[in-house]
C-alpha positions in Angstrom: -5.1 -18.5 -8.2 -5.8 -18.1 -4.4 -8.3 -15.3 -3.5 -5.0 -13.6 -1.6 -2.9 -13.0 -4.6 -5.9 -11.4 -6.8 -6.6 -7.9 -7.8 -9.9 -7.4 -9.3 -11.6 -4.7 -11.3 -9.2 -1.8 -11.1 -11.1 1.5 -11.8 -11.7 4.9 -10.6 -13.9 5.0 -7.3 -16.7 7.4 -7.3 -17.7 8.1 -3.6 -21.3 9.1 -3.9 -21.8 8.9 -0.1 -20.4 12.2 1.2 -23.9 13.1 2.2 -22.5 16.6 3.0 -20.0 15.3 5.4 -16.3 16.6 5.5 -14.8 13.3 7.0 -16.3 9.8 5.7 -15.4 6.5 8.0 -15.6 3.2 6.6 -14.6 -0.3 7.7 -14.8 -3.4 5.8 -13.4 -7.2 6.1 -11.5 -9.3 3.5 -12.7 -10.5 0.9 -14.5 -7.4 0.2 -16.0 -5.5 -3.0 -13.6 -2.7 -2.1 -10.5 -4.4 -2.1 -9.2 -3.8 -5.9 -6.7 -1.8 -7.5 -8.4 1.7 -7.9 -7.9 5.6 -7.2 -10.3 8.5 -6.4 -10.2 12.0 -5.7 -10.0 11.8 -2.1 -7.2 11.2 0.3 -7.5 8.0 2.0 -6.2 7.2 5.6 -6.1 3.7 5.9 -5.4 1.5 8.9 -4.9 -2.4 8.8 -6.4 -4.0 11.9 -6.0 -7.8 10.9 -4.2 -9.9 8.6 -1.1 -9.6 6.7 -0.2 -9.1 3.0 0.8 -6.9 0.3 0.5 -3.2 -0.1 0.5 -1.5 -3.9 0.7 2.3 -3.6 1.7 3.9 -6.9 4.7 2.2 -8.3 5.5 0.9 -4.3 5.3 -2.8 -3.7 5.7 -3.4 0.2 4.2 -5.6 3.1 1.7 -4.9 5.7 0.6 -6.3 9.1 -1.6 -5.3 11.9 -1.6 -1.7 12.6 0.0 -0.7 9.7 -1.1 2.7 8.8 -0.9 4.7 5.4 -2.1 7.9 3.9 -2.5 8.2 0.2 -3.1 11.5 -1.7 -5.8 12.1 -4.4 -5.8 9.7 -7.6 -3.0 7.9 -6.4 -3.7 4.0 -7.1 -3.5 1.7 -4.3 -4.7 -1.9 -2.9 -3.9 -4.0 0.1 -4.2 -7.9 -0.5 -4.3 -10.1 2.5 -2.6 -13.5 2.2 -4.9 -15.9 4.2 -5.7 -19.3 4.3 -8.0 -21.1 1.7 -11.7 -20.0 2.4 -10.5 -17.8 5.5 -12.1 -14.6 6.4 -11.5 -11.5 8.4 -14.9 -9.8 9.6 -12.9 -6.4 10.0 -9.6 -5.7 8.6 -9.6 -2.1 7.5 -10.3 1.0 9.0 -10.8 4.3 6.5 -11.0 7.7 6.8 -11.5 9.6 3.4 -11.5 13.6 2.9 -10.8 16.0 0.1 -8.8 18.7 -0.6 -11.6 21.0 -0.2 -11.8 20.4 3.6 -8.4 22.1 4.0 -8.6 24.5 1.1 -11.5 26.2 2.6 -11.0 25.5 6.3 -7.5 27.2 6.4 -8.8 30.6 5.3 -11.0 30.5 8.6 -8.7 28.3 10.7 -5.2 29.4 10.1 -4.0 26.5 12.2 -5.0 24.1 9.5 -2.0 25.5 7.2 0.2 23.4 9.6 -1.0 20.5 7.9 0.1 21.4 4.6 3.5 19.4 4.4 1.6 16.3 5.4 -1.1 16.5 2.7 1.9 17.3 0.0 3.9 14.4 1.1 0.7 11.9 0.9 0.8 12.5 -2.8 3.4 10.0 -2.8 1.9 7.9 -0.1 2.9 7.6 3.4 3.2 4.5 5.6 3.9 5.8 9.6 6.4 3.7 11.5 6.3 5.1 15.2 4.8 2.5 17.5 3.6 4.9 19.7 2.3 7.1 17.1 0.7 3.9 15.4 -1.1 2.9 19.1 -2.7 6.5 19.4 -3.7 6.6 15.9 -5.4 3.4 16.6 -7.3 4.7 19.6 -8.4 7.7 17.5 -9.5 5.9 14.4 -11.9 4.3 16.7 -13.0 7.4 18.5 -14.1 8.7 15.0 -15.7 5.4 14.0 -17.8 5.9 17.3 -18.6 9.7 16.9 -20.6 11.8 14.7 -20.6 15.6 13.5 -18.2 18.0 15.3 -17.1 15.5 17.7 -15.8 13.3 14.8 -14.3 16.1 13.0 -12.5 17.1 16.2 -11.0 13.8 16.5 -10.1 13.7 12.7 -8.0 17.0 13.1 -6.4 15.7 16.6 -5.3 12.5 14.5 -3.9 14.7 11.2 -1.9 16.7 13.9 -0.6 13.8 15.3 0.5 12.3 12.0 1.9 15.6 11.0 4.2 15.4 13.9 5.5 12.2 13.1 8.8 12.0 12.2 9.1 8.1 11.4 7.5 7.5 8.2 8.5 6.1 4.6 7.6 7.8 1.7 6.3 5.2 -1.0 5.8 5.9 -4.7 8.2 7.5 -6.9 5.7 8.5 -9.2 2.4 10.7 -8.3 -1.0 10.6 -9.2 -0.9 12.7 -12.5 1.2 10.2 -14.1 -0.8 6.7 -13.2 -4.2 7.8 -12.7 -5.2 6.9 -16.2 -8.3 4.4 -16.0 -8.2 2.9 -19.2 -4.3 2.0 -18.8 -4.7 1.0 -15.2 -7.5 -1.2 -16.2 -5.7 -3.2 -19.2 -2.6 -3.2 -16.7 -4.5 -4.8 -13.5 -5.0 -8.1 -16.0 -1.2 -8.0 -16.5 -0.7 -7.6 -12.8 -3.3 -10.5 -12.0 -1.5 -12.9 -14.3 2.1 -11.6 -12.7 0.8 -12.7 -9.2 0.0 -16.0 -10.5 3.5 -16.7 -11.8 5.9 -14.6 -10.5 7.7 -17.3 -8.3 8.7 -19.1 -11.7 10.4 -17.9 -14.8 8.2 -15.4 -16.5 8.7 -13.2 -19.3 7.3 -10.2 -20.8 6.4 -11.9 -24.0 4.4 -14.6 -22.2 2.2 -11.9 -20.5 1.6 -10.0 -23.6 0.6 -13.1 -25.2 -1.7 -13.8 -22.4 -3.3 -10.1 -23.2 -3.5 -10.6 -26.8 -1.3 -7.7 -27.1 2.0 -7.3 -28.9 5.1 -7.3 -26.8 6.4 -3.8 -27.4 3.0 -2.1 -27.1 2.2 -4.0 -23.7 5.5 -3.0 -22.5 4.8 1.0 -23.1 1.3 0.5 -21.5 2.6 -1.2 -18.8 5.2 1.1 -17.7 3.1 4.1 -18.3 0.5 2.7 -15.7 2.7 1.1 -13.0 5.8 3.6 -13.5 7.9 0.7 -13.7 9.0 -1.5 -16.7 7.9 -5.2 -16.5 11.4 -6.4 -15.3 11.6 -3.8 -12.5 8.3 -4.7 -11.5 8.6 -8.3 -11.3 12.1 -8.0 -9.3 10.2 -5.6 -6.8 7.5 -8.0 -6.4 9.9 -10.5 -5.8 12.1 -8.8 -3.5 9.1 -7.9 -1.7 8.3 -11.5 -0.9 11.8 -12.1 -0.1 11.5 -9.5 2.4 8.3 -11.0 4.0 10.4 -14.4 4.1 13.5 -13.1 5.9 11.5 -10.9 8.6 9.1 -14.0 9.3 11.6 -16.6 10.2 15.2 -18.3 9.9 14.5 -19.8 6.5 18.0 -19.9 4.8 18.8 -17.3 2.4 19.1 -19.7 -0.6 15.5 -21.1 0.2 14.4 -17.6 0.5 15.7 -16.8 -3.1 14.0 -19.6 -5.0 10.7 -19.4 -3.1 10.9 -15.5 -4.0 10.9 -16.5 -7.8 14.9 -15.9 -8.6 16.6 -18.5 -10.1 19.9 -18.0 -9.0 21.6 -16.6 -5.5 24.0 -14.3 -7.1 21.1 -12.8 -9.2 19.0 -12.5 -6.0 21.8 -11.0 -3.9 22.4 -8.5 -6.3 18.9 -7.5 -6.7 18.3 -7.3 -3.3 21.3 -5.0 -2.9 20.3 -2.9 -5.5 16.5 -2.1 -3.8 17.3 -2.5 -0.3 21.0 -1.0 0.0 22.2 -4.2 2.0 22.5 -7.6 2.0 19.5 -10.3 2.5 21.3 -11.4 5.9 21.7 -7.9 7.1 18.1 -7.0 6.3 16.9 -9.9 8.5 19.1 -8.7 11.3 17.6 -5.4 11.2 14.0 -6.6 11.0 14.4 -8.9 13.9 16.0 -5.8 15.7 12.9 -3.5 14.7 10.6 -6.3 15.8 12.0 -6.5 19.2 11.9 -2.6 19.5 8.3 -2.5 18.6 7.3 -5.3 21.0 9.1 -3.7 23.8 7.1 -0.1 23.0 4.0 -2.0 22.8 4.8 -3.8 26.4 
């Protein structure tokens, strides 16, 4: 298995470096020990600044690129896996801001303006990806100001950023299932080994029985544990992973749809088209046209 498709050691992450601070800023590259399938009590504002790959938030599987921006709520499992060439290293891939409910629960009693952020925080419990190019450009600048500042100044930039995101109307809610149903450390650890194996083999025919045997579990028991942890049945999860791969291929070039179908792990075009329509609400060709159109609009906005 290549480094770019491996999830390692999913766990509850205990952040013990708050040091009395309301807002924690971190940045790291890839690969990095912090890159793993995990969850924690803090909210996480996560900006990708380099590389592309797969994002997992709750039961959601999607793609990320430079300047992708996400907000995840407390205890919502998440991970970002870059797809890199062998031995490629990214020195700075992620810019992160973590904060807890206590910041706003206590703060709004004194500063009533903070109540305006409540809808944003509630949405984040499903995970949010922000899409507006102008918002993303401003957010990246504010993240850098957070990184470069300390104390009250950092808190000020953070609140400006949160107000910006609360006003953004171009966003996507990600997970259909929220943290209380998914944040079980024991199940998530066992399921990680299954996801790891699925990542290695989803481009070919793959059965639940094969994965269960790999884990030394009975198929019926594995099926139940997997759904409890991911919010999806085994077949649903594999199909969503394959459709996510096909979306990446469709958006990245003009490869024939038939080639996209087989490279994504489907074994016939009719099944691929049916699954794609079911999950995306459109044909693969229509998706490609929209992806090209959106990319053109984003380039114009940035230019």
